[in-house]
C-alpha positions in Angstrom: 0.1 0.1 -0.1 1.4 3.4 -1.1 2.0 5.5 2.4 1.1 8.7 0.8 -2.0 7.0 -0.1 -3.3 6.3 3.0 -1.7 9.2 4.6 -4.3 11.3 2.2 -7.2 9.0 3.0 -7.0 9.2 6.9 -6.7 13.1 6.2 -9.5 13.4 4.3 -12.0 10.7 6.3 -10.8 13.5 9.1 -12.0 16.1 7.3 -15.1 14.6 6.5 -15.8 13.5 10.0 -14.8 17.3 11.2 -17.2 18.8 9.1 -20.2 16.2 9.9 -20.0 15.9 13.6 -18.5 19.4 14.4 -20.3 22.1 12.2 -23.7 20.6 12.0 -26.7 20.0 13.9 -27.2 16.5 12.6 -24.7 14.4 10.8 -27.5 13.5 7.7 -27.9 17.1 6.9 -24.7 16.6 4.9 -26.5 13.5 3.1 -28.3 13.7 0.0 -28.2 10.6 -2.1 -30.1 12.2 -4.9 -27.6 15.4 -5.4 -25.0 12.8 -5.0 -26.4 10.6 -8.0 -26.7 13.7 -10.3 -22.8 14.7 -9.6 -21.4 10.8 -10.6 -24.0 10.2 -12.6 -23.4 13.4 -14.8 -19.5 12.9 -14.8 -19.9 9.4 -15.6 -22.3 10.5 -18.5 -19.9 13.0 -19.8 -16.8 11.3 -19.6 -17.9 8.6 -21.6 -19.3 10.7 -24.2 -15.8 12.7 -24.2 -13.4 9.6 -24.8 -13.5 6.1 -26.5 -15.2 3.2 -24.2 -11.7 1.3 -24.3 -10.0 4.2 -23.1 -12.4 4.3 -20.1 -12.0 1.2 -19.3 -8.1 1.0 -19.4 -8.0 4.0 -17.0 -10.5 2.6 -14.3 -8.0 -0.3 -13.9 -5.1 2.3 -13.4 -7.2 3.5 -10.2 -5.8 1.0 -8.3 -2.2 1.9 -9.2 -2.9 4.8 -6.4 -3.2 2.3 -3.7 0.1 0.6 -4.5 3.5 1.6 -4.1 4.8 0.6 -7.6 8.7 -0.2 -7.8 10.5 1.0 -10.6 13.2 -1.8 -10.7 15.7 0.6 -11.8 18.4 -0.9 -10.1 17.7 -4.2 -11.8 18.0 -2.5 -15.2 21.5 -1.1 -14.2 22.5 -4.3 -13.0 21.4 -6.0 -16.4 22.8 -2.9 -18.5 26.2 -3.7 -17.2 26.7 -7.4 -17.1 25.4 -7.0 -21.0 28.0 -4.3 -21.8 30.3 -6.8 -20.1 29.6 -9.4 -22.5 29.3 -7.3 -25.4 32.5 -5.5 -24.3 34.1 -9.5 -24.7 32.2 -10.1 -27.7 30.2 -12.7 -26.4 27.2 -12.4 -28.2 25.7 -15.7 -27.8 26.0 -14.9 -23.7 24.3 -11.5 -24.3 21.3 -13.4 -26.2 20.8 -15.6 -23.4 20.6 -12.9 -21.0 17.9 -11.2 -22.9 15.8 -14.3 -22.2 15.5 -13.3 -18.5 15.4 -9.9 -19.0 11.8 -8.3 -17.9 12.0 -5.0 -19.2 10.7 -4.7 -22.8 12.4 -1.2 -23.6 15.8 -2.6 -22.5 15.4 -6.3 -24.4 14.4 -4.2 -27.4 17.5 -1.9 -27.2 19.8 -4.7 -26.8 18.5 -6.6 -29.3 18.7 -3.9 -31.8 22.4 -3.5 -30.8 23.2 -7.3 -31.3 21.6 -6.8 -35.0 24.3 -4.2 -35.9 21.5 -2.0 -36.2 22.6 2.1 -37.1 23.2 4.1 -33.6 20.7 6.5 -35.0 18.0 4.2 -35.9 18.3 2.7 -32.4 17.9 6.2 -30.8 14.9 6.9 -33.2 13.0 3.8 -32.2 13.7 3.6 -28.6 13.0 7.7 -28.5 9.6 7.0 -30.2 8.3 4.4 -27.7 9.3 7.2 -25.2 6.9 9.6 -26.7 4.3 7.1 -27.2 4.2 5.9 -23.5 4.6 9.7 -22.4 1.6 11.0 -24.8 -0.2 7.6 -23.6 0.0 8.1 -19.8 -0.3 11.6 -20.2 -3.9 10.8 -21.9 -4.9 8.7 -19.3 -4.4 11.7 -16.6 -6.1 13.8 -18.2 -9.2 12.0 -18.5 -9.6 12.4 -14.6 -8.8 16.3 -15.0 -11.4 16.4 -17.2 -13.6 14.5 -15.1 -12.4 17.0 -12.3 -13.8 19.9 -14.4 -16.9 17.7 -15.0 -17.8 17.7 -11.2 -18.2 21.1 -10.3 -20.5 21.8 -13.3 -22.8 19.2 -12.1 -22.6 20.0 -9.0 -23.7 23.1 -10.1 -26.3 21.9 -12.3 -28.0 20.1 -8.7 -28.2 23.1 -7.0 -30.2 24.5 -10.4 -32.5 22.2 -10.1 -32.9 22.4 -6.3 -33.2 26.2 -6.3 -35.9 25.7 -8.8 -38.0 23.3 -6.3 -37.4 25.8 -3.8 -39.3 28.7 -5.9 -42.0 26.3 -6.7 -42.9 26.8 -2.5 -41.6 30.0 -1.9 -45.3 31.3 -2.2 -46.3 29.3 0.8 -43.9 31.2 3.1 -43.5 28.3 5.1 -39.6 28.1 6.3 -39.6 25.1 7.6 -39.8 23.7 3.5 -37.7 26.4 1.9 -34.5 25.9 4.9 -34.3 21.9 4.1 -34.4 22.6 0.2 -32.0 25.2 0.0 -29.6 22.9 1.8 -30.1 20.3 -0.6 -29.9 22.7 -3.5 -26.2 23.4 -2.1 -25.0 20.0 -1.1 -24.8 19.0 -4.9 -22.1 21.5 -5.4 -20.7 20.8 -2.1 -20.4 16.7 -4.1 -18.8 17.9 -6.9 -16.0 20.4 -5.4 -15.5 17.4 -3.0 -15.2 14.8 -5.7 -13.2 16.7 -7.8 -10.7 17.8 -5.3 -10.6 14.8 -3.0 -10.7 12.3 -6.0 -10.2 13.1 -9.3 -6.9 15.7 -9.3 -4.9 13.6 -6.8 -5.6 10.8 -9.0 -4.5 12.4 -12.2 -1.5 14.0 -10.1 -0.2 10.7 -9.1 -0.4 9.1 -12.9 1.7 12.1 -14.0 4.1 11.3 -11.0 4.2 7.9 -12.4 4.9 8.7 -15.5 7.6 11.1 -15.2 9.3 8.4 -12.7 8.7 6.0 -15.7 10.5 8.1 -18.4 13.2 9.3 -16.0 13.8 5.0 -16.2 13.2 5.0 -19.9 16.0 7.9 -20.5 18.0 6.3 -18.4 18.5 3.0 -20.1 18.7 4.6 -23.4 21.5 6.5 -22.4 22.9 3.0 -21.1 22.6 1.5 -24.7 24.1 4.7 -26.3 27.2 4.2 -24.0 26.7 0.0 -25.2 26.9 1.3 -29.2 29.8 3.5 -28.6 31.9 0.6 -26.8 32.5 2.1 -23.7 34.0 0.5 -20.7 31.5 -1.3 -18.2 33.1 0.5 -15.2 32.1 3.7 -17.2 28.8 2.6 -18.1 28.0 1.5 -14.1 29.4 4.7 -13.0 27.1 6.9 -15.6 24.2 4.9 -14.7 24.4 5.3 -11.4 24.6 9.0 -11.4 21.1 8.8 -12.5 19.7 7.2 -9.4 22.3 9.4 -7.0 20.3 11.2 -4.3 21.8 14.6 -3.2 19.8 17.1 -0.8 21.3 19.7 -2.7 23.1 18.8 -6.2 25.2 22.0 -6.3 26.9 21.6 -2.6 27.4 19.1 0.3 27.2 20.7 3.7 28.2 16.7 4.9 32.1 17.5 3.5 34.4 19.7 5.2 36.0 22.5 3.0 39.6 21.4 2.7 41.6 24.6 4.1 43.2 27.2 2.6 47.1 28.5 2.7 45.2 32.2 4.7 43.2 29.7 7.3 46.0 27.7 8.3 48.1 30.8 8.8 45.8 31.9 11.4 45.6 29.1 13.1 
C-alpha cells in the first residue's frame, strides 16, 4: 500500500468527520443521495461521451495504482545493462542473447536486440525515442481523463444546485420556512459533492498518474543512455558509473554540507 495515499485517505476522512460532526447539528444533513447521484452519474456520462470506451475502461483499472506502491526496478535495470555491457565488450554475443531471455524490461530488451543486430546508432535512438514519446502520450492522456472528470464534477454539482433552487422556488409562495430551508440546503449539497469529488478524488488521481509517468520516463531515458554507451563500446565501469548517476540522490545538487572544505593557506596561517 502506498503510504502517501494512506495518509491522504486518513486526512480526507478526518476532514469529512470534522465537517459532519462539528459543523452541523445533524450529520444526516450532509447526506443527499439524489444530489450525489446527479454529480456521479453526470460526470460519468460526460466522460463516456468525451472518450472512447476502451480508454475509459483502461483508466478505471489504473485507479489501483494509486493505492499500491509501484516498484520501478531501476537498480535491476542498471545491473542488467552493466552485465550485458561486459558480455558485449568481450564479444560474447551468445551470452548476451541468453541474458536477454531473462530480461523483464521490454524497452531494455528491444534496445539490446537492436545493438546485437548491428543496427545503426541513429536508427536505434529513433526507435527507442519513439517508444518513449508513445508511452508519454498514452499515459498523459490517461491522466487527462481524470482531470477532465475533475472539471465535470463541479459543473454537475451546479446543475444539481439549480434543480434544487427551482424546486425551492415552487414552494416560496407558501412562505413556509420549514420547507424552504431544507430545500435550500439540499440544493447547495450537490455543489459540495462536486467540489469534493473533484479535489479529493479526481485531481489527486491525475497527479499521481502524472508523477508515475515522470518516474517511468526517467527510467526509460536511463536505459536509453546505457544502450547509447554500449553502442559506443564504452568500458563497463564507465557505463556503471554513468547509470548510477541517474539514481544518485543528493539533498543539494550544488553543495554537499556534510563534507568539510579543505583549509586554505590563509586559514592555516591564522591558526
